[in-house]
MIDOSE-1310 file (N, C-alpha, C; in nm, 2 decimals, decimal comma, always signed):
residues 308
msde	+13,79/-1,32/+10,91/+13,69/-1,31/+10,84/+13,57/-1,44/+10,88; +13,55/-1,43/+10,99/+13,42/-1,51/+10,99/+13,31/-1,49/+11,00; +13,25/-1,36/+10,94/+13,17/-1,35/+10,90/+13,15/-1,40/+10,75; +12,99/-1,43/+10,70/+12,97/-1,45/+10,54/+13,02/-1,26/+10,44
rtav	+13,10/-1,29/+10,35/+13,11/-1,16/+10,26/+13,06/-1,15/+10,14; +12,96/-1,11/+10,07/+12,92/-1,11/+9,97/+13,04/-1,04/+9,87; +13,04/-1,10/+9,74/+13,09/-1,03/+9,66/+13,04/-0,88/+9,58; +13,13/-0,77/+9,55/+13,18/-0,68/+9,52/+13,24/-0,65/+9,41
ttde	+13,18/-0,58/+9,27/+13,25/-0,55/+9,22/+13,29/-0,47/+9,14; +13,34/-0,40/+9,04/+13,39/-0,28/+8,95/+13,49/-0,33/+8,86; +13,45/-0,24/+8,73/+13,51/-0,21/+8,60/+13,68/-0,30/+8,62; +13,74/-0,16/+8,76/+13,85/-0,21/+8,75/+13,90/-0,28/+8,82
deal	+13,84/-0,38/+8,90/+13,89/-0,46/+8,93/+13,86/-0,60/+8,82; +13,75/-0,60/+8,73/+13,78/-0,73/+8,61/+13,90/-0,74/+8,58; +13,91/-0,57/+8,49/+14,06/-0,55/+8,41/+14,20/-0,61/+8,50; +14,19/-0,59/+8,60/+14,31/-0,57/+8,69/+14,32/-0,74/+8,73
avtd	+14,22/-0,80/+8,74/+14,22/-0,92/+8,78/+14,25/-1,05/+8,61; +14,23/-0,95/+8,49/+14,28/-1,06/+8,42/+14,44/-1,02/+8,40; +14,50/-0,91/+8,43/+14,65/-0,87/+8,43/+14,75/-0,94/+8,57; +14,72/-1,04/+8,49/+14,77/-1,18/+8,61/+14,92/-1,14/+8,57
qepr	+16,52/-1,83/+8,84/+16,64/-1,77/+8,85/+16,69/-1,90/+8,83; +16,74/-1,94/+8,81/+16,82/-2,07/+8,80/+16,76/-2,19/+8,80; +16,75/-2,21/+8,75/+16,68/-2,37/+8,68/+16,73/-2,48/+8,84; +16,63/-2,52/+8,91/+16,68/-2,68/+8,96/+16,67/-2,79/+8,94
qsdp	+16,74/-2,87/+8,99/+16,73/-2,99/+8,90/+16,67/-3,09/+9,03; +16,57/-3,17/+8,94/+16,47/-3,18/+8,98/+16,55/-3,37/+9,06; +16,49/-3,42/+9,17/+16,52/-3,56/+9,21/+16,43/-3,65/+9,20; +16,45/-3,71/+9,09/+16,36/-3,77/+9,02/+16,32/-3,92/+9,12
rvgd	+16,17/-3,90/+9,20/+16,17/-4,06/+9,22/+16,04/-4,16/+9,19; +16,05/-4,26/+9,19/+15,97/-4,33/+9,11/+15,87/-4,37/+9,21; +15,74/-4,33/+9,21/+15,60/-4,43/+9,30/+15,60/-4,53/+9,28; +15,55/-4,60/+9,44/+15,51/-4,74/+9,43/+15,40/-4,77/+9,41
gpgi	+15,31/-4,68/+9,45/+15,19/-4,72/+9,44/+15,12/-4,67/+9,28; +14,95/-4,65/+9,25/+14,93/-4,64/+9,09/+14,98/-4,64/+8,98; +15,10/-4,70/+8,95/+15,16/-4,66/+8,83/+15,18/-4,48/+8,77; +15,17/-4,46/+8,86/+15,26/-4,31/+8,89/+15,35/-4,23/+8,91
svag	+15,46/-4,20/+8,82/+15,60/-4,14/+8,88/+15,56/-4,06/+8,98; +15,66/-4,03/+9,14/+15,61/-3,91/+9,18/+15,80/-3,91/+9,16; +15,81/-3,74/+9,06/+15,91/-3,69/+9,04/+15,88/-3,57/+9,05; +15,82/-3,54/+9,17/+15,83/-3,40/+9,21/+15,92/-3,31/+9,25
paqg	+15,99/-3,19/+9,26/+16,05/-3,14/+9,30/+16,10/-3,17/+9,45; +16,25/-3,22/+9,51/+16,33/-3,25/+9,58/+16,27/-3,22/+9,75; +16,22/-3,21/+9,84/+16,16/-3,19/+9,95/+16,23/-3,17/+10,09; +16,40/-3,22/+10,05/+16,48/-3,24/+10,16/+16,61/-3,08/+10,11
srdg	+16,56/-3,02/+10,00/+16,65/-2,99/+9,98/+16,68/-2,81/+9,97; +16,58/-2,78/+10,05/+16,52/-2,63/+10,11/+16,61/-2,59/+10,27; +16,56/-2,47/+10,24/+16,59/-2,40/+10,44/+16,50/-2,48/+10,46; +16,48/-2,54/+10,57/+16,34/-2,51/+10,67/+16,29/-2,43/+10,68
aqqe	+16,34/-2,29/+10,77/+16,26/-2,22/+10,76/+16,20/-2,17/+10,70; +16,25/-2,17/+10,51/+16,14/-2,13/+10,45/+16,07/-2,18/+10,37; +16,05/-2,31/+10,41/+16,00/-2,46/+10,35/+15,88/-2,39/+10,43; +15,88/-2,35/+10,54/+15,76/-2,39/+10,67/+15,69/-2,29/+10,67
tvvf	+15,69/-2,15/+10,55/+15,68/-2,05/+10,60/+15,50/-2,03/+10,52; +15,43/-2,04/+10,57/+15,31/-2,00/+10,57/+15,26/-1,88/+10,47; +15,22/-1,94/+10,36/+15,15/-1,77/+10,28/+15,02/-1,77/+10,27; +14,93/-1,87/+10,29/+14,83/-1,85/+10,31/+14,74/-1,94/+10,40
easg	+14,66/-1,93/+10,50/+14,59/-2,00/+10,62/+14,44/-2,03/+10,55; +14,41/-2,18/+10,48/+14,26/-2,14/+10,47/+14,22/-2,21/+10,65; +14,06/-2,17/+10,72/+14,01/-2,21/+10,81/+13,87/-2,24/+10,84; +13,80/-2,33/+10,78/+13,73/-2,33/+10,78/+13,67/-2,24/+10,65
vnvh	+13,68/-2,25/+10,57/+13,64/-2,15/+10,42/+13,53/-2,25/+10,40; +13,42/-2,16/+10,35/+13,29/-2,19/+10,25/+13,29/-2,09/+10,12; +13,21/-2,15/+10,05/+13,18/-2,11/+9,94/+12,99/-2,09/+9,90; +12,97/-2,00/+9,89/+12,82/-2,01/+9,82/+12,83/-1,95/+9,70
ygtn	+12,71/-2,00/+9,61/+12,72/-1,90/+9,50/+12,52/-1,85/+9,51; +12,46/-1,73/+9,57/+12,35/-1,77/+9,56/+12,29/-1,77/+9,74; +12,25/-1,96/+9,69/+12,18/-1,97/+9,79/+12,25/-2,16/+9,77; +12,35/-2,13/+9,67/+12,39/-2,30/+9,65/+12,53/-2,29/+9,76
lalk	+12,57/-2,42/+9,84/+12,67/-2,37/+9,87/+12,79/-2,48/+9,79; +12,87/-2,40/+9,75/+12,94/-2,50/+9,64/+13,06/-2,54/+9,71; +13,15/-2,47/+9,86/+13,29/-2,56/+9,89/+13,25/-2,55/+10,05; +13,27/-2,63/+10,12/+13,26/-2,64/+10,26/+13,39/-2,70/+10,31
gvdi	+13,41/-2,60/+10,39/+13,49/-2,61/+10,51/+13,67/-2,66/+10,56; +13,68/-2,58/+10,39/+13,83/-2,59/+10,41/+13,90/-2,56/+10,50; +14,02/-2,65/+10,51/+14,15/-2,62/+10,57/+14,24/-2,69/+10,56; +14,36/-2,58/+10,52/+14,48/-2,55/+10,43/+14,61/-2,44/+10,52
piyr	+14,70/-2,50/+10,50/+14,81/-2,38/+10,49/+14,87/-2,37/+10,37; +14,93/-2,31/+10,29/+14,98/-2,33/+10,18/+15,13/-2,22/+10,18; +15,20/-2,24/+10,15/+15,35/-2,28/+10,19/+15,45/-2,19/+10,08; +15,52/-2,11/+10,16/+15,59/-2,03/+10,06/+15,68/-2,10/+9,94
reit	+15,77/-2,06/+9,82/+15,82/-2,05/+9,74/+15,81/-2,25/+9,70; +15,62/-2,27/+9,72/+15,62/-2,45/+9,70/+15,51/-2,44/+9,62; +15,49/-2,52/+9,51/+15,41/-2,61/+9,40/+15,31/-2,67/+9,49; +15,14/-2,62/+9,51/+15,05/-2,67/+9,58/+14,96/-2,75/+9,45
alig	+14,95/-2,84/+9,44/+14,87/-2,87/+9,34/+14,73/-2,93/+9,41; +14,62/-2,87/+9,31/+14,48/-2,91/+9,39/+14,37/-2,99/+9,31; +14,40/-3,11/+9,31/+14,30/-3,27/+9,24/+14,21/-3,25/+9,30; +14,14/-3,32/+9,19/+13,98/-3,37/+9,24/+13,92/-3,39/+9,14
psgc	+13,80/-3,48/+9,17/+13,68/-3,46/+9,03/+13,60/-3,33/+8,97; +13,56/-3,31/+8,88/+13,49/-3,18/+8,80/+13,37/-3,15/+8,90; +13,36/-3,04/+8,93/+13,31/-3,01/+9,03/+13,29/-2,97/+9,18; +13,41/-3,04/+9,21/+13,46/-3,03/+9,40/+13,48/-2,95/+9,44
gkst	+13,54/-2,82/+9,37/+13,58/-2,67/+9,42/+13,65/-2,63/+9,38; +13,78/-2,68/+9,32/+13,92/-2,66/+9,30/+13,95/-2,53/+9,30; +13,87/-2,46/+9,14/+13,88/-2,35/+9,10/+13,83/-2,26/+9,16; +13,69/-2,27/+9,24/+13,67/-2,25/+9,36/+13,74/-2,12/+9,44
flrc	+13,80/-2,26/+9,54/+13,92/-2,22/+9,61/+14,01/-2,16/+9,60; +14,11/-2,20/+9,45/+14,20/-2,10/+9,40/+14,11/-1,97/+9,37; +14,00/-1,97/+9,28/+13,97/-1,79/+9,31/+13,96/-1,74/+9,47; +13,96/-1,77/+9,54/+13,94/-1,74/+9,66/+14,07/-1,70/+9,68
lnrt	+14,21/-1,75/+9,68/+14,30/-1,69/+9,74/+14,33/-1,58/+9,62; +14,29/-1,47/+9,50/+14,31/-1,37/+9,50/+14,18/-1,32/+9,51; +14,07/-1,34/+9,52/+13,97/-1,29/+9,55/+13,88/-1,27/+9,41; +13,94/-1,36/+9,33/+13,87/-1,31/+9,24/+13,69/-1,37/+9,22
ndli	+13,68/-1,49/+9,34/+13,55/-1,50/+9,30/+13,43/-1,34/+9,36; +13,51/-1,26/+9,41/+13,41/-1,07/+9,37/+13,36/-1,06/+9,26; +13,43/-1,13/+9,17/+13,39/-1,08/+9,02/+13,26/-1,15/+8,98; +13,20/-1,27/+9,08/+13,12/-1,39/+8,99/+12,97/-1,30/+9,09
pgaa	+12,90/-1,27/+9,05/+12,77/-1,19/+9,12/+12,72/-1,30/+9,20; +12,69/-1,27/+9,34/+12,58/-1,41/+9,41/+12,68/-1,45/+9,47; +12,83/-1,44/+9,45/+12,95/-1,48/+9,52/+13,01/-1,49/+9,69; +12,99/-1,55/+9,79/+12,96/-1,56/+9,93/+13,12/-1,64/+9,97
vsgd	+13,22/-1,56/+10,03/+13,30/-1,69/+10,08/+13,31/-1,65/+10,27; +13,30/-1,71/+10,33/+13,31/-1,73/+10,50/+13,38/-1,82/+10,54; +13,38/-1,81/+10,70/+13,50/-1,84/+10,73/+13,65/-1,79/+10,77; +13,76/-1,82/+10,76/+13,91/-1,76/+10,78/+13,96/-1,79/+10,68
ltfh	+14,01/-1,68/+10,64/+14,14/-1,68/+10,51/+14,26/-1,60/+10,55; +14,38/-1,63/+10,57/+14,41/-1,48/+10,55/+14,60/-1,54/+10,47; +14,66/-1,42/+10,44/+14,79/-1,42/+10,34/+14,89/-1,36/+10,39; +14,95/-1,38/+10,45/+15,08/-1,33/+10,54/+15,02/-1,29/+10,66
gedm	+14,95/-1,37/+10,74/+14,86/-1,40/+10,84/+14,78/-1,25/+10,89; +14,71/-1,20/+10,75/+14,60/-1,08/+10,77/+14,50/-1,14/+10,68; +14,35/-1,06/+10,78/+14,24/-1,14/+10,72/+14,22/-1,07/+10,53; +14,24/-1,18/+10,44/+14,26/-1,16/+10,32/+14,09/-1,06/+10,29
yapd	+13,99/-1,07/+10,38/+13,83/-1,05/+10,36/+13,83/-0,90/+10,44; +13,90/-0,87/+10,47/+13,92/-0,76/+10,61/+13,88/-0,61/+10,57; +13,76/-0,54/+10,59/+13,71/-0,40/+10,53/+13,82/-0,31/+10,46; +13,94/-0,33/+10,53/+14,00/-0,26/+10,45/+14,16/-0,34/+10,39
idav	+14,12/-0,39/+10,30/+14,19/-0,45/+10,24/+14,15/-0,43/+10,07; +14,28/-0,38/+10,03/+14,26/-0,33/+9,87/+14,26/-0,46/+9,78; +14,15/-0,51/+9,76/+14,12/-0,65/+9,68/+14,23/-0,59/+9,54; +14,20/-0,49/+9,47/+14,31/-0,49/+9,34/+14,44/-0,52/+9,38
dlrr	+14,49/-0,48/+9,44/+14,63/-0,49/+9,50/+14,66/-0,64/+9,53; +14,57/-0,72/+9,63/+14,59/-0,82/+9,63/+14,64/-0,88/+9,51; +14,56/-0,85/+9,38/+14,51/-0,94/+9,29/+14,71/-0,94/+9,22; +14,72/-0,78/+9,25/+14,82/-0,76/+9,13/+14,98/-0,86/+9,27
rvgm	+14,95/-0,88/+9,39/+15,03/-0,98/+9,41/+15,01/-1,11/+9,43; +14,88/-1,18/+9,39/+14,86/-1,29/+9,41/+14,80/-1,28/+9,24; +14,91/-1,34/+9,15/+14,84/-1,31/+9,02/+14,81/-1,48/+8,97; +14,71/-1,46/+8,83/+14,61/-1,57/+8,79/+14,67/-1,59/+8,67
vfqk	+14,63/-1,75/+8,63/+14,68/-1,76/+8,50/+14,54/-1,84/+8,46; +14,54/-1,80/+8,36/+14,37/-1,89/+8,33/+14,35/-2,06/+8,26; +14,30/-2,10/+8,22/+14,29/-2,27/+8,15/+14,31/-2,20/+8,02; +14,24/-2,11/+7,94/+14,24/-2,10/+7,86/+14,37/-1,97/+7,78
pnpf	+14,45/-1,99/+7,75/+14,51/-1,88/+7,72/+14,38/-1,74/+7,66; +14,46/-1,65/+7,74/+14,35/-1,49/+7,69/+14,45/-1,36/+7,69; +14,54/-1,37/+7,63/+14,61/-1,28/+7,57/+14,52/-1,09/+7,54; +14,57/-1,05/+7,59/+14,52/-0,90/+7,54/+14,52/-0,88/+7,37
pksi	+14,42/-0,78/+7,30/+14,41/-0,83/+7,16/+14,48/-0,70/+7,15; +14,63/-0,74/+7,19/+14,66/-0,60/+7,17/+14,91/-0,70/+7,10; +14,94/-0,61/+7,07/+15,12/-0,65/+7,05/+15,17/-0,73/+7,16; +15,26/-0,80/+7,15/+15,34/-0,88/+7,25/+15,36/-0,78/+7,38
renl	+15,43/-0,66/+7,30/+15,50/-0,60/+7,40/+15,40/-0,51/+7,44; +15,30/-0,47/+7,43/+15,17/-0,41/+7,54/+15,12/-0,49/+7,59; +15,09/-0,64/+7,61/+14,99/-0,67/+7,67/+15,12/-0,73/+7,79; +15,26/-0,69/+7,81/+15,29/-0,69/+7,87/+15,34/-0,61/+7,97
afgm	+15,29/-0,45/+7,89/+15,37/-0,31/+7,95/+15,22/-0,25/+7,99; +15,10/-0,27/+7,95/+14,96/-0,26/+8,02/+14,98/-0,24/+8,20; +15,03/-0,39/+8,21/+15,00/-0,38/+8,36/+15,09/-0,34/+8,45; +15,23/-0,32/+8,36/+15,37/-0,29/+8,46/+15,30/-0,08/+8,44
kvng	+15,24/-0,06/+8,39/+15,21/+0,10/+8,38/+15,09/+0,11/+8,48; +14,95/+0,02/+8,49/+14,89/+0,05/+8,58/+14,91/+0,08/+8,73; +15,06/-0,03/+8,75/+15,11/-0,06/+8,89/+15,22/+0,03/+8,91; +15,25/+0,12/+8,81/+15,34/+0,24/+8,85/+15,49/+0,12/+8,82
lkan	+15,53/+0,06/+8,79/+15,61/+0,02/+8,72/+15,67/+0,05/+8,60; +15,84/+0,05/+8,58/+15,84/+0,10/+8,44/+15,86/+0,00/+8,31; +15,82/+0,03/+8,22/+15,79/-0,06/+8,10/+15,83/-0,09/+8,04; +15,98/+0,00/+8,04/+16,08/-0,01/+7,93/+16,12/-0,15/+7,83
ddai	+16,26/-0,16/+7,77/+16,27/-0,26/+7,72/+16,33/-0,37/+7,80; +16,44/-0,29/+7,88/+16,51/-0,42/+7,97/+16,43/-0,47/+8,07; +16,28/-0,39/+8,10/+16,19/-0,48/+8,16/+16,12/-0,59/+8,09; +16,08/-0,54/+7,95/+16,04/-0,66/+7,91/+16,10/-0,76/+7,85
ervl	+16,24/-0,72/+7,83/+16,31/-0,88/+7,80/+16,30/-0,91/+7,93; +16,35/-0,90/+8,06/+16,37/-0,95/+8,17/+16,24/-1,03/+8,21; +16,12/-1,00/+8,18/+15,99/-1,06/+8,24/+15,98/-1,17/+8,12; +16,02/-1,17/+7,97/+15,97/-1,28/+7,87/+16,07/-1,39/+7,88
rraa	+16,24/-1,34/+7,97/+16,34/-1,45/+7,98/+16,28/-1,51/+8,08; +16,22/-1,44/+8,21/+16,18/-1,51/+8,32/+16,06/-1,66/+8,30; +15,99/-1,61/+8,20/+15,86/-1,65/+8,12/+15,93/-1,76/+8,01; +16,02/-1,74/+7,99/+16,13/-1,87/+7,90/+16,07/-1,84/+7,77
lwde	+16,06/-1,73/+7,72/+16,02/-1,67/+7,58/+16,06/-1,59/+7,49; +16,13/-1,55/+7,57/+16,20/-1,41/+7,52/+16,28/-1,41/+7,37; +16,36/-1,57/+7,35/+16,41/-1,62/+7,21/+16,29/-1,64/+7,12; +16,20/-1,68/+7,17/+16,09/-1,73/+7,06/+16,02/-1,58/+6,98
vkdk	+16,06/-1,43/+7,08/+15,96/-1,37/+7,01/+16,08/-1,23/+7,04; +16,16/-1,24/+7,08/+16,24/-1,12/+7,07/+16,24/-1,01/+6,94; +16,22/-1,08/+6,84/+16,21/-0,98/+6,68/+16,10/-0,97/+6,65; +15,97/-1,00/+6,74/+15,84/-1,00/+6,68/+15,73/-0,90/+6,83
lgdd	+15,85/-0,81/+6,90/+15,78/-0,74/+6,97/+15,61/-0,69/+6,94; +15,63/-0,60/+6,84/+15,51/-0,55/+6,78/+15,43/-0,61/+6,72; +15,44/-0,72/+6,72/+15,34/-0,86/+6,64/+15,20/-0,83/+6,77; +15,15/-0,91/+6,65/+14,99/-0,88/+6,78/+14,96/-1,08/+6,85
ayal	+14,92/-1,06/+6,99/+14,97/-1,17/+7,06/+14,88/-1,26/+7,00; +14,83/-1,28/+6,93/+14,72/-1,38/+6,89/+14,79/-1,45/+6,77; +14,90/-1,41/+6,75/+14,99/-1,45/+6,62/+15,06/-1,57/+6,67; +15,11/-1,54/+6,80/+15,13/-1,67/+6,90/+15,11/-1,82/+6,89
sggq	+15,14/-1,92/+6,89/+15,07/-2,06/+6,90/+15,06/-2,06/+7,02; +14,97/-2,16/+7,12/+14,88/-2,15/+7,21/+14,97/-2,17/+7,29; +15,06/-2,26/+7,36/+15,18/-2,26/+7,39/+15,30/-2,13/+7,44; +15,29/-2,10/+7,39/+15,31/-1,95/+7,38/+15,29/-1,83/+7,45
qqrl	+15,15/-1,86/+7,41/+15,04/-1,72/+7,42/+15,03/-1,79/+7,58; +14,99/-1,85/+7,66/+15,00/-1,88/+7,77/+15,15/-1,84/+7,83; +15,26/-1,91/+7,73/+15,36/-1,83/+7,83/+15,36/-1,65/+7,82; +15,31/-1,63/+7,73/+15,24/-1,49/+7,74/+15,22/-1,44/+7,86
ciar	+15,14/-1,47/+7,90/+15,00/-1,46/+8,02/+15,08/-1,52/+8,11; +15,17/-1,56/+8,13/+15,25/-1,60/+8,25/+15,29/-1,49/+8,26; +15,42/-1,47/+8,18/+15,47/-1,37/+8,18/+15,41/-1,21/+8,19; +15,27/-1,21/+8,14/+15,25/-1,13/+8,15/+15,20/-1,08/+8,32
aiav	+15,20/-1,22/+8,42/+15,12/-1,26/+8,56/+15,22/-1,16/+8,68; +15,37/-1,19/+8,62/+15,50/-1,21/+8,69/+15,56/-1,07/+8,64; +15,49/-0,96/+8,57/+15,56/-0,83/+8,54/+15,49/-0,77/+8,61; +15,41/-0,78/+8,68/+15,32/-0,72/+8,80/+15,40/-0,73/+8,92
epev	+15,52/-0,82/+8,93/+15,60/-0,84/+9,06/+15,52/-0,91/+9,15; +15,47/-1,01/+9,15/+15,36/-1,08/+9,29/+15,45/-1,16/+9,36; +15,37/-1,24/+9,42/+15,45/-1,29/+9,50/+15,40/-1,45/+9,49; +15,26/-1,48/+9,44/+15,23/-1,57/+9,45/+15,14/-1,60/+9,28
ilmd	+15,16/-1,69/+9,24/+15,09/-1,75/+9,12/+14,98/-1,87/+9,10; +14,90/-1,82/+9,07/+14,80/-1,92/+9,03/+14,77/-1,92/+8,93; +14,75/-2,07/+8,90/+14,73/-2,13/+8,81/+14,64/-2,25/+8,78; +14,50/-2,18/+8,67/+14,38/-2,31/+8,61/+14,38/-2,35/+8,53
epcs	+14,42/-2,46/+8,58/+14,43/-2,58/+8,51/+14,57/-2,53/+8,34; +14,65/-2,48/+8,35/+14,70/-2,42/+8,28/+14,74/-2,51/+8,10; +14,74/-2,59/+8,12/+14,79/-2,71/+8,02/+14,69/-2,81/+7,93; +14,56/-2,73/+8,01/+14,45/-2,79/+7,97/+14,43/-2,84/+7,84
aldp	+14,48/-2,69/+7,71/+14,42/-2,69/+7,60/+14,57/-2,67/+7,53; +14,63/-2,77/+7,56/+14,79/-2,77/+7,52/+14,78/-2,87/+7,48; +14,90/-2,90/+7,37/+14,97/-2,98/+7,34/+15,10/-3,10/+7,45; +15,13/-3,18/+7,45/+15,22/-3,26/+7,51/+15,38/-3,17/+7,58
istl	+15,40/-3,08/+7,40/+15,53/-3,05/+7,40/+15,54/-2,96/+7,47; +15,40/-2,84/+7,46/+15,39/-2,70/+7,53/+15,30/-2,73/+7,63; +15,31/-2,82/+7,73/+15,25/-2,88/+7,82/+15,41/-2,90/+7,91; +15,52/-2,96/+7,84/+15,64/-3,02/+7,87/+15,70/-2,87/+7,91
aied	+15,63/-2,73/+7,84/+15,75/-2,63/+7,86/+15,74/-2,54/+7,95; +15,56/-2,58/+7,99/+15,49/-2,52/+8,06/+15,52/-2,56/+8,27; +15,54/-2,70/+8,25/+15,58/-2,79/+8,37/+15,76/-2,73/+8,38; +15,82/-2,67/+8,29/+15,97/-2,67/+8,33/+15,96/-2,51/+8,37
lmre	+15,85/-2,47/+8,30/+15,93/-2,33/+8,37/+15,84/-2,33/+8,45; +15,74/-2,38/+8,54/+15,68/-2,40/+8,67/+15,79/-2,43/+8,72; +15,87/-2,53/+8,76/+15,97/-2,55/+8,83/+16,09/-2,46/+8,87; +16,11/-2,35/+8,74/+16,17/-2,26/+8,73/+16,14/-2,13/+8,86
lreq	+16,02/-2,15/+8,81/+15,93/-1,99/+8,90/+15,94/-2,05/+9,01; +15,92/-2,17/+9,08/+15,92/-2,21/+9,17/+16,02/-2,14/+9,26; +16,13/-2,15/+9,27/+16,24/-2,07/+9,33/+16,25/-1,93/+9,36; +16,15/-1,85/+9,26/+16,07/-1,73/+9,28/+15,99/-1,66/+9,32
ytiv	+15,85/-1,80/+9,35/+15,71/-1,76/+9,37/+15,68/-1,87/+9,44; +15,55/-1,85/+9,51/+15,48/-1,96/+9,52/+15,40/-1,99/+9,44; +15,37/-2,12/+9,42/+15,25/-2,11/+9,30/+15,13/-2,24/+9,32; +15,04/-2,19/+9,31/+14,88/-2,30/+9,36/+14,87/-2,33/+9,16
ivth	+14,85/-2,47/+9,18/+14,79/-2,49/+9,06/+14,67/-2,58/+9,04; +14,57/-2,60/+8,98/+14,44/-2,71/+8,96/+14,50/-2,71/+8,86; +14,50/-2,90/+8,83/+14,50/-2,99/+8,72/+14,41/-3,08/+8,74; +14,37/-3,15/+8,65/+14,31/-3,27/+8,64/+14,42/-3,42/+8,59
nmqq	+14,57/-3,35/+8,58/+14,63/-3,44/+8,49/+14,71/-3,49/+8,66; +14,67/-3,62/+8,66/+14,74/-3,65/+8,77/+14,91/-3,67/+8,79; +14,94/-3,73/+8,66/+15,09/-3,76/+8,65/+15,14/-3,59/+8,63; +15,09/-3,47/+8,58/+15,13/-3,31/+8,59/+15,18/-3,33/+8,79
aarv	+15,06/-3,32/+8,88/+15,07/-3,34/+8,99/+15,19/-3,39/+9,00; +15,20/-3,54/+9,06/+15,31/-3,57/+9,09/+15,43/-3,50/+9,04; +15,45/-3,44/+8,92/+15,54/-3,45/+8,85/+15,65/-3,34/+8,92; +15,52/-3,22/+8,93/+15,59/-3,05/+8,94/+15,56/-3,03/+9,08
sdrt	+15,45/-3,08/+9,18/+15,45/-3,06/+9,27/+15,50/-3,06/+9,44; +15,50/-2,98/+9,52/+15,60/-3,03/+9,64/+15,49/-3,07/+9,74; +15,37/-3,06/+9,74/+15,19/-3,09/+9,84/+15,10/-3,08/+9,68; +15,07/-3,17/+9,75/+14,87/-3,18/+9,69/+14,78/-3,21/+9,76
afft	+14,69/-3,17/+9,73/+14,57/-3,13/+9,80/+14,43/-3,24/+9,76; +14,42/-3,28/+9,75/+14,26/-3,34/+9,75/+14,13/-3,30/+9,73; +14,00/-3,30/+9,62/+13,95/-3,20/+9,70/+13,81/-3,29/+9,63; +13,72/-3,36/+9,66/+13,62/-3,47/+9,62/+13,47/-3,37/+9,65
veqp	+13,42/-3,44/+9,63/+13,23/-3,38/+9,63/+13,17/-3,48/+9,74; +13,10/-3,43/+9,82/+13,01/-3,49/+9,95/+12,87/-3,47/+9,93; +12,79/-3,58/+9,93/+12,63/-3,56/+9,86/+12,56/-3,65/+9,99; +12,52/-3,52/+10,11/+12,51/-3,63/+10,24/+12,34/-3,71/+10,21
gdgs	+12,27/-3,67/+10,12/+12,12/-3,77/+10,10/+12,00/-3,67/+10,08; +12,04/-3,55/+10,11/+11,95/-3,44/+10,14/+11,94/-3,35/+9,98; +11,94/-3,40/+9,90/+11,95/-3,36/+9,77/+12,09/-3,23/+9,77; +12,15/-3,22/+9,85/+12,28/-3,12/+9,80/+12,41/-3,15/+9,80
rygi	+12,52/-3,10/+9,73/+12,63/-3,14/+9,65/+12,71/-3,07/+9,67; +12,79/-3,08/+9,70/+12,95/-2,97/+9,77/+13,02/-3,00/+9,78; +13,16/-2,89/+9,80/+13,29/-3,00/+9,75/+13,36/-2,97/+9,89; +13,43/-3,04/+9,97/+13,52/-3,06/+10,03/+13,68/-3,09/+9,99
laeh	+13,78/-3,04/+10,08/+13,88/-3,10/+10,06/+13,90/-3,24/+10,20; +13,93/-3,38/+10,10/+13,99/-3,46/+10,20/+14,08/-3,47/+10,24; +14,17/-3,43/+10,21/+14,36/-3,47/+10,21/+14,46/-3,39/+10,17; +14,53/-3,33/+10,23/+14,61/-3,29/+10,20/+14,72/-3,29/+10,27
dhte	+14,84/-3,32/+10,22/+14,99/-3,38/+10,24/+15,10/-3,38/+10,13; +15,20/-3,39/+10,17/+15,35/-3,35/+10,06/+15,30/-3,44/+9,92; +15,34/-3,44/+9,88/+15,29/-3,56/+9,71/+15,33/-3,64/+9,71; +15,47/-3,68/+9,72/+15,54/-3,85/+9,75/+15,42/-3,96/+9,86
kmfr	+15,39/-3,84/+10,00/+15,31/-3,93/+10,04/+15,16/-3,96/+10,02; +15,15/-3,85/+9,93/+14,92/-3,84/+9,87/+14,97/-3,95/+9,79; +15,11/-3,94/+9,68/+15,07/-4,05/+9,61/+15,11/-4,21/+9,63; +15,20/-4,24/+9,72/+15,23/-4,37/+9,76/+15,15/-4,39/+9,90
aped	+15,11/-4,33/+9,93/+15,03/-4,39/+10,09/+14,90/-4,26/+10,11; +14,86/-4,24/+10,09/+14,72/-4,16/+10,11/+14,65/-4,22/+10,25; +14,66/-4,13/+10,29/+14,52/-4,17/+10,42/+14,37/-4,25/+10,44; +14,35/-4,11/+10,33/+14,19/-4,15/+10,29/+14,20/-4,22/+10,17
qrtq	+14,05/-4,29/+10,17/+14,05/-4,47/+10,06/+14,01/-4,34/+9,96; +13,92/-4,28/+9,96/+13,90/-4,15/+9,85/+14,01/-4,11/+9,75; +14,10/-4,10/+9,80/+14,21/-3,98/+9,79/+14,31/-4,09/+9,67; +14,31/-4,24/+9,77/+14,38/-4,36/+9,67/+14,25/-4,43/+9,57
dyit	+14,17/-4,40/+9,55/+14,05/-4,42/+9,45/+14,06/-4,33/+9,36; +14,06/-4,22/+9,40/+14,06/-4,15/+9,25/+14,18/-4,14/+9,18; +14,34/-4,15/+9,27/+14,47/-4,12/+9,21/+14,47/-4,27/+9,16; +14,41/-4,36/+9,16/+14,42/-4,50/+9,10/+14,33/-4,50/+9,03
grfg	+14,25/-4,40/+9,03/+14,13/-4,42/+8,86/+14,01/-4,46/+8,90; +13,97/-4,53/+9,02/+13,86/-4,57/+9,07/+13,77/-4,53/+9,05; +13,76/-4,37/+9,01/+13,63/-4,29/+9,03/+13,71/-4,19/+8,99; +13,59/-4,09/+8,93/+13,63/-3,91/+8,89/+13,69/-3,92/+8,76
């Protein structure tokens, strides 16, 4: 994908872009650095081969919106069945990069992506790649809960039917259980999804994403509009989903990144002095190392609250 690709959208793309096992015991670890507890998933507890399986590989990825460079030179692997947190100040390109991973930048007029970005070793922007199918395999959960103006059941059944999957009672129950929502809604599946609380709506959106059997779940600040109790429920759910899915999350909450992620990537803003301003990836590593002993001073400054 070394050449620049300009976004092309269809109504079907836009509709489908929105259709977005056992709980693991965490290994609490308290960080020595900036007053943030690093209590993410234990890193030595997984099969080594599985842990090092690369799902996405970005190399020199740039994103333009029209003539404006938004993100420059991103190089990062994303690993299978891990939670990767993208952190950094507003405007640094975290969400822009997240959207590259399922090509929802295609839906933004004037957006263009260049560099190399692969999914299981295949060029995601090759002409023969079906972007709609890619978005089924790489689901998205947005910042603000956005259920369809339909019943709880229809929110899940819609994507299943479009993708040729069974949308029977067993399938609906299975998905809602996986999203830790079944016990709360099992007696009101015919009710309007907007009648749910904000936290329940967000878990319904997560259920809607996993209903179409993806491999990856992207989450763009999924807890920013939620109260602390609902946030805790989403974080617990992420830890459980990690057993089956690869998760990439954008968050401004440093404690959340430290609690739930295996690896962290710090994005920041570059201002070279010619009036331009764009995001870059400054550093990425295992979360424990990033929060205890980052190599880049900018990472240390951001995590400790000196800027951002």
